[in-house]
C-alpha positions in Angstrom: -58.5 35.6 -135.0 -59.7 39.2 -134.8 -63.0 40.4 -133.4 -64.2 41.0 -137.0 -64.0 37.2 -137.5 -66.7 36.6 -135.0 -69.2 38.8 -136.9 -68.8 36.9 -140.2 -71.5 34.5 -141.4 -70.9 31.0 -139.9 -70.3 29.4 -143.3 -67.6 32.0 -144.0 -65.9 31.2 -140.6 -66.0 27.5 -141.6 -64.4 28.4 -144.9 -61.6 30.4 -143.3 -60.9 27.5 -140.9 -60.9 24.9 -143.7 -58.4 27.0 -145.7 -56.1 27.5 -142.7 -56.2 31.3 -142.7 -54.2 32.5 -139.7 -56.1 35.8 -139.6 -57.8 38.3 -141.9 -55.7 40.9 -143.6 -55.9 44.5 -142.5 -57.7 45.6 -145.6 -60.3 42.8 -145.1 -60.9 43.9 -141.5 -61.3 47.5 -142.4 -63.7 46.7 -145.3 -65.9 44.7 -143.0 -66.2 47.6 -140.6 -67.1 50.0 -143.4 -69.8 47.6 -144.8 -71.2 46.7 -141.4 -71.0 49.9 -139.4 -71.5 52.7 -142.0 -73.7 53.4 -145.0 -70.7 54.5 -147.1 -69.6 53.4 -150.5 -66.2 51.6 -150.3 -63.1 52.0 -152.4 -60.4 49.3 -151.9 -57.0 50.2 -153.4 -54.1 47.9 -152.7 -51.6 45.8 -154.6 -52.3 42.7 -156.7 -53.1 39.6 -154.7 -53.6 41.6 -151.5 -57.0 40.1 -150.8 -59.3 42.9 -152.2 -61.8 40.5 -153.7 -62.2 38.7 -150.4 -62.3 42.1 -148.6 -65.3 43.0 -150.7 -67.2 39.7 -150.5 -66.7 38.6 -146.9 -68.7 41.4 -145.4 -71.2 41.6 -148.4 -72.0 37.9 -148.2 -72.4 38.2 -144.4 -74.9 41.1 -144.9 -76.9 39.0 -147.3 -76.8 36.0 -144.9 -78.4 38.1 -142.1 -80.7 40.1 -144.5 -81.4 38.1 -147.6 -82.2 40.2 -150.7 -85.6 39.9 -152.5 -83.8 40.4 -155.9 -80.3 40.1 -157.2 -78.2 41.0 -154.2 -74.8 41.8 -155.7 -74.0 43.1 -159.2 -70.3 42.6 -160.1 -69.1 44.7 -163.1 -65.9 43.7 -164.8 -64.2 45.2 -167.9 -63.4 41.7 -169.4 -65.4 38.5 -169.9 -62.1 36.7 -169.0 -62.1 38.4 -165.6 -65.7 37.4 -165.0 -64.9 33.8 -165.9 -61.8 33.8 -163.7 -62.5 36.0 -160.7 -64.8 33.7 -158.8 -62.8 30.4 -159.2 -60.9 30.9 -156.0 -64.2 31.7 -154.2 -66.2 28.8 -155.6 -66.2 26.9 -152.3 -67.3 30.0 -150.4 -70.0 30.9 -152.9 -71.4 27.3 -152.9 -71.6 27.4 -149.1 -73.5 30.7 -149.3 -76.4 29.1 -151.1 -76.5 32.1 -153.5 -76.5 31.4 -157.2 -73.9 33.1 -159.4 -75.1 34.1 -162.9 -72.7 35.2 -165.6 -74.3 37.6 -168.1 -72.2 38.3 -171.2 -72.2 37.2 -174.8 -70.8 33.8 -174.2 -73.0 33.0 -171.2 -75.9 30.5 -171.1 -79.2 31.9 -172.3 -81.1 29.4 -170.1 -79.1 30.7 -167.1 -80.1 34.3 -168.0 -83.8 33.4 -168.4 -83.8 31.6 -165.1 -82.4 34.7 -163.4 -85.1 37.0 -164.9 -87.8 34.6 -163.7 -86.2 34.2 -160.2 -83.9 37.2 -159.5 -81.5 36.3 -156.7 -77.9 35.9 -155.8 -74.9 37.4 -157.6 -74.9 38.7 -161.2 -71.6 39.1 -163.0 -71.7 41.4 -166.0 -69.7 43.6 -168.4 -70.8 47.2 -169.1 -71.9 46.2 -172.7 -74.1 43.4 -171.4 -75.6 45.8 -168.7 -76.3 48.3 -171.5 -78.1 45.5 -173.4 -80.1 44.5 -170.3 -81.3 48.1 -169.7 -82.3 48.5 -173.4 -83.9 45.1 -174.1 -85.2 44.0 -170.7 -86.1 47.4 -169.3 -89.3 46.0 -167.9 -87.5 43.3 -166.0 -85.0 45.6 -164.4 -87.3 46.5 -161.5 -87.7 42.8 -160.4 -84.0 42.2 -161.0 -82.6 45.1 -159.0 -85.3 46.6 -156.7 -83.5 45.1 -153.7 -80.0 45.2 -155.0 -77.7 45.9 -152.1 -74.2 46.2 -153.6 -72.5 47.0 -156.9 -68.9 45.8 -157.0 -66.8 47.5 -159.8 -63.6 45.7 -160.5 -60.5 47.4 -161.9 -61.8 50.9 -161.2 -58.6 52.5 -162.6 -59.3 50.7 -165.9 -62.8 52.3 -166.2 -61.8 55.7 -165.0 -59.2 56.2 -167.7 -61.6 56.2 -170.7 -65.2 56.5 -171.8 -66.2 53.0 -170.6 -66.1 54.5 -167.1 -68.6 57.2 -168.2 -70.8 54.4 -169.6 -70.6 52.4 -166.3 -71.7 55.4 -164.2 -74.5 56.3 -166.6 -75.8 52.7 -166.6 -75.8 52.6 -162.8 -77.8 55.8 -162.6 -80.3 54.6 -165.2 -80.6 51.3 -163.3 -81.3 53.1 -160.1 -84.1 55.1 -161.7 -85.7 52.0 -163.2 -85.5 50.0 -159.9 -86.1 52.9 -157.4 -83.1 51.6 -155.4 -79.7 53.1 -154.8 -77.3 50.2 -153.9 -74.0 50.8 -152.2 -70.9 50.7 -154.5 -67.6 49.0 -153.8 -64.7 49.7 -156.1 -61.6 47.6 -156.4 -58.2 48.6 -157.9 -54.5 47.9 -157.6 -53.3 51.2 -159.1 -55.0 54.5 -158.2 -52.9 57.7 -158.2 -55.4 60.1 -156.6 -57.7 58.4 -154.1 -59.9 61.5 -153.7 -60.6 61.7 -157.5 -61.4 58.0 -157.5 -63.8 58.4 -154.5 -65.7 61.2 -156.3 -65.9 59.0 -159.4 -67.3 56.0 -157.4 -69.8 58.2 -155.6 -71.2 59.9 -158.8 -74.9 59.6 -158.9 -75.3 58.5 -155.3 -76.0 60.5 -152.1 -73.3 58.6 -150.1 -69.9 59.3 -148.7 -67.0 57.0 -149.7 -64.6 55.3 -147.3 -61.2 54.2 -148.7 -59.1 52.0 -146.3 -55.7 51.4 -147.7 -54.6 48.3 -145.7 -50.9 47.5 -145.2 -48.5 50.1 -146.7 -45.2 48.7 -145.7 -42.1 48.8 -147.8 -42.0 46.1 -150.4 -38.8 44.5 -151.7 -38.4 44.4 -155.5 -35.7 42.6 -157.6 -35.1 44.8 -160.6 -32.6 44.9 -163.5 -32.5 47.1 -166.6 -30.3 45.7 -169.5 -29.6 47.2 -172.9 -28.5 46.0 -176.3 -26.9 48.3 -178.7 -27.9 48.6 -182.3 -25.8 51.3 -184.0 -27.1 53.5 -186.8 -24.9 51.7 -189.3 -27.0 48.6 -188.8 -30.2 50.4 -189.9 -30.4 48.4 -193.1 -29.7 45.0 -191.5 -32.4 42.5 -190.7 -34.1 42.7 -187.4 -32.5 39.4 -186.2 -28.9 40.7 -186.6 -26.4 42.1 -184.1 -28.1 44.0 -181.3 -31.5 42.4 -182.0 -30.0 38.9 -182.1 -28.2 39.5 -178.8 -31.4 40.7 -177.3 -33.3 37.6 -178.3 -30.5 35.3 -177.1 -30.5 37.1 -173.7 -34.3 36.9 -173.4 -34.1 33.2 -174.2 -31.5 32.5 -171.5 -33.2 34.7 -168.9 -36.6 33.1 -169.3 -35.3 29.5 -169.6 -37.0 27.3 -167.0 -38.7 30.4 -165.4 -42.4 31.0 -165.4 -42.6 34.4 -167.1 -44.8 37.0 -168.6 -43.0 39.0 -171.3 -44.7 42.4 -171.8 -44.3 44.7 -174.8 -46.2 47.8 -175.8 -47.4 46.6 -179.1 -48.9 43.4 -180.6 -46.4 43.6 -183.4 -43.4 43.6 -181.1 -44.6 40.8 -178.8 -45.4 38.6 -181.8 -41.9 39.1 -183.2 -40.2 38.5 -179.8 -42.1 35.3 -179.1 -41.5 34.0 -182.6 -37.7 34.5 -182.1 -37.8 32.8 -178.7 -39.6 29.8 -180.2 -37.0 29.7 -183.0 -34.2 29.7 -180.4 -35.9 26.9 -178.5 -36.0 24.9 -181.7 -32.3 25.6 -182.3 -31.2 24.6 -178.8 -33.6 21.6 -178.6 -35.5 22.9 -175.6 -39.3 22.6 -175.1 -41.7 24.9 -176.9 -43.1 26.7 -173.8 -44.0 30.0 -175.6 -47.5 31.4 -175.7 -49.0 34.7 -176.9 -51.8 36.6 -175.2 -53.2 39.8 -176.7 -56.6 41.1 -177.9 -56.3 39.8 -181.4 -55.5 36.2 -180.3 -58.7 34.2 -180.3 -60.5 33.9 -176.9 -60.1 30.1 -176.9 -56.3 30.4 -177.3 -56.1 33.2 -174.7 -58.1 31.1 -172.2 -56.0 28.0 -172.9 -52.9 30.1 -172.2 -54.3 31.3 -168.9 -55.3 27.8 -167.8 -51.8 26.5 -168.8 -50.1 29.3 -166.9 -52.1 28.5 -163.8 -52.1 24.7 -163.9 -49.2 23.4 -166.0 -46.0 22.1 -164.4 -44.0 23.5 -167.3 -42.4 26.8 -166.9 -44.4 28.7 -169.6 -43.3 32.0 -171.1 -46.2 34.1 -172.2 -45.9 37.2 -174.3 -48.6 39.8 -173.7 -49.7 43.4 -174.0 -52.2 45.0 -171.7 -54.5 41.9 -171.6 -52.5 40.3 -168.8 -52.1 43.6 -166.8 -55.5 43.0 -165.2 -56.2 40.6 -162.4 -56.7 37.3 -164.2 -55.3 34.6 -161.9 -52.4 32.8 -163.6 -50.8 31.5 -160.4 -47.3 32.4 -159.2 -44.7 33.7 -161.6 -40.9 33.6 -161.3 -40.6 37.0 -163.0 -42.0 39.6 -165.4 -40.0 40.9 -168.3 -40.8 44.3 -169.8 -39.4 45.2 -173.2 -38.9 48.9 -173.5 -40.6 51.5 -171.3 -44.2 50.9 -170.2 -46.6 53.6 -171.3 -47.2 54.9 -167.8 -46.2 54.4 -164.2 -49.6 52.8 -163.6 -48.9 50.2 -166.3 -45.5 49.5 -164.6 -47.3 49.0 -161.3 -49.8 46.7 -162.8 -47.2 44.6 -164.5 -44.9 44.5 -161.5 -47.9 43.3 -159.4 -48.3 40.2 -161.6 -45.3 38.7 -160.0 -45.8 39.9 -156.4 -48.2 37.1 -155.4 -48.3 34.7 -152.6 -45.4 36.1 -150.6 -43.0 36.3 -153.5 -40.5 39.1 -153.9 -41.5 40.7 -157.3 -38.8 40.3 -159.9 -38.9 42.4 -163.0 -36.4 42.6 -165.9 -36.4 45.5 -168.3 -34.7 45.1 -171.7 -34.4 47.5 -174.6 -32.5 47.7 -177.9 -30.7 51.1 -178.0 -30.7 52.7 -181.4 -27.8 55.1 -181.1 -27.8 58.2 -183.4 -24.6 60.1 -182.6 -23.8 62.6 -185.3 -22.4 66.1 -185.1 -25.5 67.4 -187.0 -27.9 66.1 -184.4 -27.2 67.6 -181.0 -29.8 65.4 -179.2 -29.5 62.3 -181.3 -27.5 60.4 -178.6 -30.3 60.8 -176.1 -32.5 57.7 -175.7 -35.8 59.2 -174.3 -37.4 55.8 -173.8 -34.4 54.7 -171.6 -34.9 57.9 -169.5 -38.6 57.1 -169.2 -37.7 53.7 -167.8 -35.5 55.2 -165.2 -38.0 57.9 -164.3 -40.9 55.4 -164.0 -38.9 53.1 -161.7 -37.8 56.1 -159.6 -41.3 57.4 -159.2 -42.9 54.1 -158.2 -40.2 52.6 -156.1 -39.3 55.8 -154.2 -42.6 57.6 -154.0 -45.3 55.0 -155.0 -46.5 57.8 -157.3 -49.1 56.8 -160.0 -50.7 59.1 -162.6 -53.9 60.6 -161.3 -56.9 59.9 -163.5 -59.0 62.9 -164.5 -62.1 61.8 -166.4 -63.3 64.4 -169.0 -66.3 66.6 -168.2 -67.5 66.9 -171.8 -67.8 63.4 -173.2 -69.9 64.2 -176.3 -69.4 60.8 -177.9 -70.9 59.2 -174.8 -73.6 61.8 -174.7 -74.6 60.6 -178.2 -74.5 57.0 -177.2 -76.5 57.4 -174.0 -79.1 59.6 -175.9 -79.6 56.8 -178.5 -79.6 54.1 -175.9 -82.2 56.0 -173.8 -84.4 56.4 -176.9 -83.9 52.8 -177.9 -85.1 51.8 -174.5 -88.0 54.2 -174.3 -89.2 54.1 -178.0 -90.4 57.7 -178.1 -89.7 60.6 -175.8 -90.2 64.4 -175.8 -87.1 66.5 -176.3 -87.5 68.1 -172.9 -87.9 64.8 -171.2 -85.0 63.4 -173.1 -82.8 66.3 -171.9 -83.9 65.8 -168.3 -83.2 62.0 -168.5 -79.7 62.4 -170.0 -78.3 65.6 -168.7 -79.2 64.8 -165.1 -76.8 61.8 -165.3 -73.7 62.7 -163.2 -71.3 62.2 -166.2 -73.0 65.0 -168.2 -73.6 67.5 -165.4 -71.2 70.0 -167.0 -72.8 69.7 -170.5 -75.0 72.8 -171.0 -78.6 72.6 -172.3 -77.5 74.7 -175.2 -74.8 72.2 -176.2 -77.4 69.4 -176.0 -79.9 71.3 -178.2 -77.1 71.7 -180.7 -76.4 68.0 -180.6 -80.1 67.0 -181.0 -80.6 69.5 -183.9 -77.6 68.0 -185.6 -78.8 64.4 -185.1 -82.2 65.4 -186.6 -80.4 66.9 -189.6 -78.4 63.8 -190.3 -81.3 61.4 -189.9 -80.2 59.8 -186.6 -83.4 61.2 -184.9 -86.8 61.9 -186.3 -89.6 64.1 -184.8 -93.1 62.6 -184.6 -95.6 64.8 -186.4 -98.6 64.1 -184.1 -96.8 64.2 -180.7 -93.6 66.2 -181.3 -91.8 63.4 -179.6 -88.4 62.1 -180.8 -87.7 58.6 -182.1 -84.6 57.0 -183.7 -84.4 57.8 -187.4 -83.4 55.5 -190.2 -79.7 56.5 -190.2 -79.7 56.1 -186.4 -81.3 52.6 -186.7 -78.3 51.4 -188.7 -76.0 52.4 -185.8 -78.1 51.1 -182.8 -79.1 47.9 -184.5 -75.4 46.9 -185.0 -74.2 44.5 -182.3 -71.2 46.8 -181.7 -73.4 49.7 -180.6 -73.3 48.3 -177.0 -69.5 49.0 -176.9 -68.5 52.6 -176.5 -64.8 51.9 -177.4 -63.7 51.8 -181.1 -63.8 48.3 -182.6 -61.7 48.2 -185.9 -62.9 46.1 -188.8 -61.2 42.7 -188.4 -60.7 39.7 -190.5 -61.0 36.3 -188.8 -58.0 34.0 -189.2 -58.9 30.3 -189.3 -56.7 27.3 -189.9 -57.2 25.5 -193.2 -58.1 21.8 -192.8 -59.7 20.6 -196.0 -58.4 18.8 -199.1 -61.1 20.0 -201.4 -62.0 23.6 -200.8 -61.7 25.1 -197.4 -62.8 23.2 -194.4 -63.5 25.2 -191.2 -60.6 24.9 -188.7 -59.9 26.4 -185.4 -60.0 30.2 -185.0 -56.5 31.6 -184.4 -57.3 35.3 -184.0 -58.0 38.4 -186.1 -56.0 40.9 -188.2 -57.1 44.2 -189.6 -56.1 43.8 -193.2 -56.3 41.1 -195.9 -53.1 39.1 -196.4 -53.4 37.6 -200.0 -52.8 34.0 -200.8 -49.2 32.8 -200.3 -48.5 35.8 -198.0 -46.9 34.9 -194.7 -47.7 36.7 -191.4 -47.4 36.2 -187.7 -50.3 35.6 -185.2 -50.5 33.9 -181.8 -46.7 33.5 -181.8 -46.7 31.4 -185.0 -46.1 32.0 -188.7 -49.0 31.4 -191.1 -49.4 31.4 -194.9 -52.7 32.4 -196.5 -54.3 29.6 -198.4 -57.6 31.3 -199.3 -59.5 34.5 -198.6 -63.3 34.9 -198.2 -63.5 38.7 -198.4 -67.3 38.8 -198.1 -67.3 36.7 -194.9 -64.1 38.5 -193.8 -62.3 35.2 -193.2 -58.7 34.3 -194.0 -57.8 30.6 -194.2 -54.2 29.8 -193.4 -51.8 27.0 -192.9 -48.9 26.9 -190.4 -45.4 27.3 -191.9 -42.0 27.4 -190.2 -39.8 30.5 -189.7 -40.3 34.0 -188.4 -42.7 36.6 -189.9 -44.2 39.9 -188.9 -47.6 41.4 -188.7 -48.9 45.0 -188.2 -52.1 46.6 -187.0 -53.3 50.0 -188.1 -53.4 51.4 -184.6 -51.3 54.4 -183.5 -49.8 54.5 -180.0 -51.9 57.1 -178.1 -49.8 57.2 -174.9 -49.3 60.5 -173.1 -46.8 61.6 -170.4 -47.8 63.3 -167.1 -45.8 66.4 -166.1 -44.6 64.7 -162.9 -43.1 61.9 -165.1 -41.4 64.4 -167.5 -39.9 66.4 -164.7 -38.6 63.2 -163.2 -36.9 62.4 -166.5 -35.3 65.8 -166.2 -34.1 65.0 -162.6 -32.6 61.7 -163.9 -30.6 63.8 -166.3 -29.6 66.4 -163.8 -28.4 64.1 -160.9 -25.3 61.9 -160.7 -26.8 58.9 -158.9 -25.9 55.5 -160.4 -29.1 53.6 -159.9 -28.3 50.1 -158.6 -30.9 48.4 -160.8 -29.0 49.5 -164.0 -26.6 47.1 -165.6 -23.0 48.3 -166.2 -23.8 49.0 -169.8 -26.9 51.0 -168.8 -25.0 53.0 -166.2 -22.3 53.8 -168.8 -25.0 54.8 -171.3 -26.8 57.0 -168.8 -23.6 58.9 -168.0 -23.2 59.5 -171.7 -26.7 60.8 -172.0 -26.3 63.0 -169.0 -23.2 64.5 -170.5 -25.0 65.2 -173.8 -27.9 66.9 -171.8 -25.6 69.1 -169.8 -23.4 70.1 -172.8 -26.5 70.8 -174.9 -28.0 73.2 -172.4 -31.4 71.6 -172.1 -31.1 71.5 -168.3 -30.3 75.2 -168.0 -32.2 76.8 -170.9 -35.8 76.5 -172.1 -34.6 77.1 -175.7 -31.5 75.7 -177.3 -30.2 76.1 -180.8 -30.0 72.9 -182.8 -28.7 74.3 -186.1 -28.6 77.7 -187.9 -32.4 78.0 -188.1 -33.7 75.2 -185.9 -34.4 75.4 -182.1 -35.7 73.1 -179.4 -38.0 74.2 -176.6 -37.8 72.2 -173.4 -40.6 73.3 -171.0 -40.4 69.9 -169.1 -44.2 69.4 -169.0 -46.6 66.6 -169.9 -48.1 65.8 -173.2 -51.3 67.9 -172.8 -49.4 70.9 -171.5 -46.9 70.6 -174.4 -49.7 70.5 -177.0 -51.1 73.6 -175.3 -47.8 75.5 -175.7 -47.6 74.3 -179.3 -50.9 75.9 -180.2 -50.1 79.1 -178.2 -46.8 79.5 -180.0 -48.6 79.0 -183.3 -51.0 81.8 -182.3 -47.9 84.0 -181.8 -46.6 83.2 -185.2 -44.1 80.5 -184.3 -44.7 77.1 -185.9 -43.5 74.3 -183.8 -43.9 70.5 -184.1 -43.9 67.5 -181.8 -41.5 64.9 -183.3 -43.6 62.0 -181.8 -46.5 61.6 -179.5 -44.6 61.2 -176.3 -41.9 63.8 -177.1 -40.8 66.1 -174.3 -39.8 69.0 -176.4 -41.0 71.1 -179.3 -38.9 71.9 -182.4 -39.2 75.3 -184.0 -37.7 76.3 -187.4 -37.3 80.0 -188.2 -36.4 81.7 -191.4 -32.7 81.9 -192.3 -31.0 85.0 -191.1 -33.3 85.6 -188.2 -31.0 87.2 -185.7 -31.6 86.8 -182.0 -34.1 84.1 -182.7 -33.5 82.2 -179.4 -34.1 85.4 -177.4 -37.2 86.1 -179.4 -38.6 82.6 -178.7 -37.8 83.0 -175.0 -39.7 86.4 -175.0 -42.7 84.9 -176.7 -42.8 82.1 -174.1 -42.6 84.6 -171.3 -45.4 86.6 -172.8 -47.6 83.4 -173.1 -47.0 82.4 -169.5 -47.8 85.9 -168.2 -51.1 86.0 -170.1 -54.6 84.7 -169.6 -55.2 83.3 -173.1 -58.6 82.5 -174.6 -58.0 78.9 -175.7 -61.1 79.1 -177.9 -59.3 81.6 -180.1 -56.4 79.3 -180.8 -55.6 78.4 -184.4 -56.5 74.7 -184.0 -56.8 72.3 -187.0 -60.3 72.1 -188.5 -60.8 68.5 -187.4 -59.2 68.7 -184.0 -60.7 66.2 -181.5 -60.2 63.7 -178.8 -60.6 60.4 -180.6 -63.8 58.6 -179.6 -66.1 56.1 -181.3 -69.1 58.3 -182.2 -67.3 61.5 -183.1 -68.5 61.3 -186.7 -72.0 62.1 -185.4 -71.0 65.0 -183.2 -71.1 68.7 -184.5 -67.5 69.9 -185.1 -67.9 72.8 -182.7 -68.6 70.4 -179.9 -65.6 68.2 -180.7 -63.5 71.4 -180.7 -64.9 72.4 -177.3 -64.2 69.0 -175.8 -60.6 69.1 -177.0 -60.1 72.6 -175.5 -61.8 71.9 -172.2 -60.8 68.3 -171.6 -57.4 68.0 -173.2 -55.6 71.4 -173.4 -54.3 72.6 -170.0 -52.9 76.1 -169.7 -53.0 76.2 -165.9 -50.9 73.0 -165.9 -48.5 74.6 -168.4 -48.0 77.6 -166.2 -47.6 75.5 -163.1 -45.2 73.0 -164.7 -43.0 75.7 -166.2 -42.9 77.6 -162.9 -41.2 74.6 -161.1 -37.6 75.7 -160.1 -34.9 74.2 -162.3 
């Protein structure tokens, strides 16, 4: 054992001996040295199942053993209740030996346990951002006793928080907690997928005076078993049922490849994973094999998700679980034989997370990509034969396996929706506060440091005008107005992410009337009586609808059905990924992980790309008056070019959200149109445009939960400053072809 071992608390040493550890992992040794020998914050970024949780807790528990805390000693923040419930199971023995109580604080946790903690603050508190928000609002007076000697805040899945407004909420809550308690605890961030460590370090440090150390642990080459397989569905089949020809072959292949293998099948939408798992279940019925198929996504009930997690971990059956992003995070489901990915994952980060699910306990990660290839090869459509999703698969695999590159996360500097939320939360906690004091409280939070006082005054005046704030006549202080009370008194106010209106789906059990059965999950629309739809991998038929209570009562029926949710895919591509797609097209390498069919298809696509001119020209002609612009930049930069072209009189359109090119239609008879478009692009790239003068749509915005309460001029400003990227456009288009 290493020298670090001798410095661990005696009960931790006993735990290590009892569990037959041969030595501590490198990342655990380095984490111990940072915690014990510096005053730094700590960022631990390494692969799934690499020992990050132990790396955080071994030195932290040792510190608390030698210097017990006079309040809660460790605050553990997780994005999911399921992670809170799961994360400490493997540390149960260690935590019991520590003598420190562990309290869960979320909506499903025991009230008695919470009350006990408030009366006797000690040990480890596990919490979600929403529950911490509630704690700071409703138990503001107790926060001093709870946190005045808090030593460590452990933030799990840092990359998950950094990518959206929940991360802004977490940082704001930690700063508010520091002010209430008069104490600045050290922060420890955990993540398996971080693209830019320096950005993550700055994020973790926000609102603290500390430096941040980021040991990376072992970085040796990892073996991966990888295969990409395709199934062809020609354009002539467009009117056929989904279960025919290419689709049917795809389902048969998935059935064979997952038979007697413990597997997670990932897809990018709930609709797709429901359909795939329903077909696998039907094939099992046809071939008389066990029903080992489960479904795990955000609209499946918590009870069914937790049951699937427990089964995956403990069952001797080789279960096959279909999932979306819900199983990307570090819920322990034991060892897997493989992961299957249908289509291209949204990002390289998502690919890394999913690959990491099967790289546990010394296994060689095994990942199978499958996709159904809709071929549109017509003379009228020059680029119809190019399957961009297939190219994205190859580019993602190349970037991660060759370079270990992951998208850098760049949190926005003008999160006005969160500014509204934290303003209302601060007022709800304080009761009444002067405008100046409110501005000092909110704008001094690290997340809002780039928001000007002028913008904040504009927001406050707007909130007064719509009744979300009121001014007290006698003191000139601000309180929450009647319209604002409707927002803050809603249970969903604690969550800063958008929560669609859902209808609860319950199983029908009664003979006379409807008897309450088990909850199956939720859907976002009413399916009338006798309508069939899919949920949790099964087919249901509506028996009765209680529209007022928002409950749909159903009975299970045989067969395969579909379901749809009113949620658009909001993925975006990074410039590095798009330029790697271009390199995949330009080179001749036959990637060893591609099946023979995929290699043949890639050669066909490469031939189309070269013959079309998209690799050698920025602008190509598609038809008499239609042109395509290929700048080979990411989604944000492509949108920037789109609006700049519009400003110069050229109307372009993006054919879909993750498109890599723009399409421009000019008037008939426009001679030298391609040369003109090229000249306009050159002029744009040589300029220093004022993005605030762009002809943006009236309601342009980055979608956030509370945008309806934000002045339109601030939403426009956020879109320009936090989404558009002219510098990135210039830099991306300057890369040599």
